[in-house]
Steps between C-alpha positions, in 0.01 A plus 500: 500500500128482423427572864721809495317636194174442674611699805610790273161509327322492843716787624440703190123439530491610866700818424277587204190448712644718771582783257162481337321540830361839600782693657312783669575545867189576696599730782151603612296262713129447451293801599391503861301766686713656773425799719777720633409658835678765702365648822598573861217564745555782743263549800600870518377578150140603448495304172721226373566421136590174325656485159384203291624439145527208269817322380511450127718337239462462121650209313553695178608849595715655773320590823601864458279520190192466722622703801300810399170312457263547795348154468848345512559604861153551647214262556159604362308376805617375838335431833742603778423431868696521823406282796582588860591230758574547872674291765480589868749400762439142605336402176668254263371619167369806315123555475327680212384857583415700183519503123554821302450554131749723323399762249666538162629858457729695265802628694545772242165654608591504875849646480688173464613489134714217369868565446607547144678220321454234227171368643156651442460800731190696405310324776625368833245232595498432878267323741394717796433377851312768703431279801739533798783261553581401859841481659616192678536565874645339812214245542337519159626396158341597172551322167377616165438294192454638147298297247504597134259334260435540129124428464536450123769232510468363853864577577574565868806585709551603860750596770510575873698737726512568873425860595797691640449663842561864586842607615539724799750763396737625776768697316625727363139624501180363667143595563622737762715696256865511417733580209828377351827627636767485230775632729556153646701238317202261489127532510332229710189371331302289751162331500305220656455253218153419368373144490585301184741778382813347345677825406476881533574779267518857633495802264517875530311700240643852529396814321733772371397839379708602193505827313731705271718755682376784272133400532404371848131534432513213247577235758383144488500225764649165395485179701783254542539168681775369724487136614622464857434127533455260206366154583625490858417148620284450805597269782206268435155488344341495848532878530534723806881479508699827506654573162790742498693625200786746517502720189798714401418872498750557217277288273248785487757751371651251264155415355414868444825582319589182313152366408240773490605870493743642246723797566350812339657836584185683373259316738439545869331234714321478835402200710125493558393189691493118481291187546634190667334167403553151644402208278473152645471223240388136518733203462387419141545874401851500641585173317377650169710814544806298602472269199454790256771735631774590248760228447868596529637159392576354162179300489219751437211251468272529804272225638133569461306556820119492523253418773197484262345156467434433129633840412797736529590801709477602864217545744646627827442730797665812641433750771618862487492787742593861404589816684417800283645852461768472760733792549880479458703567818651852482851357494432319169527818289837580642623148435371494142672832433837382633508132411754430220242316295229763518659838569492594128130425447380852586301435818391813682287591806 
């Protein structure tokens, strides 16, 4: 009996001690400096831009309370460099070639404002690379390494990417000309794949002149985008294989009617011209897009993907080629005026 009473007293003491302990749940880890980097080098751009921000978390208030503070998302001072490495056919490793220092710029001042939202948006801090990026070729590979350092704290992170080679476009347009024929059931999109390209996206940016029927002089030209190929996988990362995608012509008319242009009996429209752009993206870029695509299942939580050592984000490569101000084939107007999806959109000669 005495032993039982002793056990009861011990249990009561343990429970009392437990209840008297601090019962706050600490959900925020100790503060750690972390850079968030996003950038995709493109050899066909005169200048490349890298976005670098800081991750932040406060242990006392919600993160949203600090989202509109500039110093919450931007570093005061950073040293940002990109190193270039090359490997020739027959060599077994990359050799250092050049090092470039990136310049801190405000995207708002150069026509690249930050999208509106909950985060600070008065400035859009970017890091500009004005030195040329080289494409990987048949017998030459180029690799680029970004190094980000905070000289005040000593924090450093880095990442590497292989440069994507140039695609040789063969259809529906090429350097020798061409246009898109919508009268066929499918549009063949063909290209010789660039080296280290994992996937291709092909877009058409088309321009439409729109004006009120009763006032044709007050016309304006609006631009719309139709995606012909979205992340079409390449045959391999070695490049130089023939990629071929058959695109449904009806997708163009469906996209115009159901996604972009509303019916308006008081407006007339006229097709102007279009640009066709082929984007080849690196393996890590494709992985990032695949991981972050919208989920259609019950589980909405997505795994995190980053290729930044000691940081977060994506440093990747892409290679684009564009054909500008192409003319629509004469038959396109007749088709857009008679197609069930677009015949009520007011297109005229």
